[in-house]
C-alpha positions in Angstrom: 183.1 153.1 -43.6 186.0 153.3 -41.1 185.8 152.5 -37.4 188.2 153.8 -34.8 188.6 151.7 -31.6 190.1 153.7 -28.7 191.9 151.5 -26.1 193.4 153.5 -23.2 195.9 151.5 -21.1 198.0 151.6 -18.0 199.7 148.4 -16.9 197.7 146.1 -19.2 200.5 144.0 -20.6 198.7 140.8 -19.7 195.5 141.9 -21.6 196.3 144.2 -24.5 197.5 141.8 -27.2 194.7 139.3 -26.6 192.2 142.2 -26.6 193.4 143.7 -29.8 193.2 140.2 -31.4 189.6 139.8 -30.2 188.6 143.2 -31.4 190.0 142.6 -34.9 188.1 139.2 -35.0 184.8 141.0 -34.1 184.9 143.8 -36.6 182.2 143.0 -39.3 183.3 142.4 -42.8 183.3 145.4 -45.1 184.6 147.9 -42.5 188.0 149.5 -42.3 189.4 149.6 -38.8 192.1 151.4 -36.8 192.8 150.4 -33.2 194.4 153.3 -31.3 196.1 152.2 -28.1 196.8 155.2 -25.9 199.2 154.2 -23.1 200.0 156.4 -20.1 203.7 155.3 -20.0 203.0 152.0 -18.2 205.9 150.6 -16.1 205.0 147.1 -17.4 205.9 148.1 -21.0 202.4 147.9 -22.4 203.2 150.4 -25.1 206.4 148.6 -26.2 204.5 145.3 -26.3 201.9 146.7 -28.6 204.4 148.6 -30.7 206.6 145.5 -31.2 203.8 143.0 -31.7 202.1 145.0 -34.4 205.0 146.8 -36.0 203.9 145.5 -39.4 200.2 146.1 -39.0 199.1 149.6 -40.0 195.7 149.1 -38.4 197.2 149.2 -34.9 198.3 152.7 -33.8 200.3 152.7 -30.5 200.5 156.1 -28.9 202.5 157.0 -25.8 201.7 159.7 -23.3 204.3 160.7 -20.7 202.6 163.7 -19.1 199.2 164.9 -18.0 198.1 161.4 -17.4 194.6 160.1 -16.8 191.9 157.9 -18.3 189.7 160.6 -19.7 192.6 162.6 -21.2 194.0 159.4 -22.8 190.6 158.8 -24.4 190.5 162.4 -25.7 194.0 162.0 -27.1 193.0 158.9 -28.9 189.9 160.5 -30.3 191.9 163.5 -31.6 194.3 161.1 -33.3 191.5 159.0 -34.9 190.0 159.2 -38.3 187.0 156.8 -38.3 183.4 157.9 -39.0 182.4 155.7 -36.0 184.4 155.8 -32.8 184.2 153.0 -30.2 185.7 153.4 -26.7 186.2 150.5 -24.4 188.1 149.4 -21.3 191.2 147.2 -21.8 190.9 144.7 -19.0 188.3 142.5 -20.8 185.4 143.8 -18.6 184.0 145.1 -21.9 183.4 142.2 -24.3 184.6 142.7 -27.9 181.9 140.4 -29.1 179.4 143.1 -28.4 181.0 145.5 -30.9 179.1 144.2 -34.0 175.7 145.0 -32.3 176.9 148.5 -31.5 178.1 149.1 -35.1 174.8 147.9 -36.5 172.7 150.1 -34.2 175.1 153.0 -34.7 173.9 153.3 -38.3 170.6 154.7 -36.8 171.6 156.3 -33.5 174.2 158.9 -32.8 175.3 157.3 -29.5 175.1 153.6 -28.6 175.8 153.2 -24.9 176.6 149.8 -23.3 174.4 149.3 -20.3 174.6 146.9 -17.4 171.2 147.8 -16.1 168.8 147.6 -19.1 167.2 144.2 -20.0 169.9 141.7 -20.7 172.8 143.6 -19.1 174.7 142.3 -16.1 178.0 142.1 -14.3 180.0 139.1 -13.1 180.6 140.8 -9.8 177.3 141.2 -8.0 178.8 143.4 -5.3 180.1 145.8 -8.0 176.8 145.5 -9.8 174.8 146.6 -6.8 177.2 149.5 -5.9 177.1 150.8 -9.5 173.4 150.5 -9.7 172.9 152.5 -6.5 175.2 155.2 -7.7 173.5 155.3 -11.1 170.2 156.0 -9.3 172.0 159.0 -7.7 173.2 160.2 -11.1 169.7 159.8 -12.6 168.1 161.7 -9.7 170.6 164.6 -9.9 170.7 165.0 -13.7 167.1 164.0 -14.3 168.1 161.6 -17.0 166.4 158.3 -18.1 169.7 156.8 -19.1 170.2 153.8 -16.8 173.9 153.3 -17.0 175.8 156.6 -16.8 179.1 155.1 -15.9 179.5 152.4 -18.6 182.4 153.8 -20.6 181.7 151.3 -23.4 180.2 153.2 -26.3 180.0 154.0 -29.9 179.5 157.5 -31.2 179.4 159.1 -34.6 182.4 161.3 -35.2 180.5 164.2 -36.6 178.3 164.4 -33.5 181.1 163.9 -31.0 183.1 166.8 -32.3 180.1 169.2 -31.8 180.5 168.6 -28.0 182.8 170.5 -25.6 185.4 167.8 -25.5 187.9 169.7 -23.3 185.3 170.1 -20.7 184.0 166.5 -21.0 187.3 164.6 -20.9 188.7 165.4 -17.5 189.4 163.1 -14.6 188.5 159.4 -14.5 185.2 157.6 -15.2 183.1 160.7 -14.5 183.9 161.9 -18.0 181.2 159.4 -19.2 178.2 161.0 -17.5 179.5 164.4 -18.7 179.6 163.0 -22.3 176.1 161.7 -22.1 174.8 164.9 -20.5 176.3 167.1 -23.2 175.2 164.7 -25.9 171.6 164.8 -24.7 171.8 168.6 -24.4 173.0 168.8 -28.0 170.1 166.7 -29.2 172.0 163.5 -30.1 169.9 160.4 -30.4 171.1 157.9 -27.7 170.2 154.3 -27.2 171.4 151.8 -24.5 172.2 148.3 -25.4 172.7 145.5 -22.9 176.3 144.5 -22.1 177.7 142.1 -19.6 180.7 143.2 -17.6 183.1 140.3 -17.2 185.8 140.0 -14.5 189.2 141.4 -15.2 191.3 138.9 -17.3 194.7 139.9 -16.0 196.3 142.6 -13.7 194.7 144.7 -11.0 192.0 147.4 -11.0 193.1 151.0 -10.8 189.8 152.1 -9.3 189.4 153.3 -5.7 185.7 153.1 -4.8 185.7 155.8 -2.1 187.7 158.2 -4.1 185.4 157.6 -7.1 182.3 158.3 -5.0 183.7 161.7 -3.9 185.1 162.7 -7.3 182.0 161.6 -9.2 179.6 163.3 -6.8 181.6 166.5 -7.0 181.4 166.3 -10.8 177.7 165.7 -10.6 177.1 168.7 -8.5 179.1 170.9 -10.8 177.0 169.8 -13.8 173.8 170.3 -11.9 174.9 173.8 -10.7 175.9 174.8 -14.2 172.5 173.6 -15.6 170.6 175.6 -12.9 172.6 178.7 -13.8 171.8 178.4 -17.5 168.1 178.2 -16.7 168.4 181.1 -14.3 167.2 179.1 -11.3 
């Protein structure tokens, strides 16, 4: 079985080589792997670093995007260029621990979607301030979408390829992190089996965050309302 790991980057030159090395170390024996690094033309030369470091390793696929940039679209681009039966998507700042990949792969033999969760038993975050803010917003997401999924903003997940490509990917993969609750929403709607597994978010290893909390609150809330409105229209309410 082949596993595709999608790593979207923007200015992650201080993290990406260490991350790829750690991912390769944590892929269980007996699996083929491809690591697809999708870079949004980083000024810090992330793409060239990956390309030159792994020029002789066919498992590492560096892809460069120079237009229509954005996290969700980078992930979508990586997915469209992948070939694995199982697809793993993770952040590239080491907030997502590669050591948790084997558990996801094992559970992914049974479930269609394995979603990393900071808020189920055993999950956590190094930053307690971010943990509380994310928890509060997740309560808002759960209230609006009436979902029992506890972490709708994780972005660390495994999904079966055949199930993923049944979903409206062009609609899902827009914007920034809000793509993830759209993905979970449409996966539930399509009848996919979803399970959350505990993950611990670690502090960024190198570089600076691209997130703006207040912009995220506005953007994510707008996306939530659109999903809710569309659902009500479908039910004729």
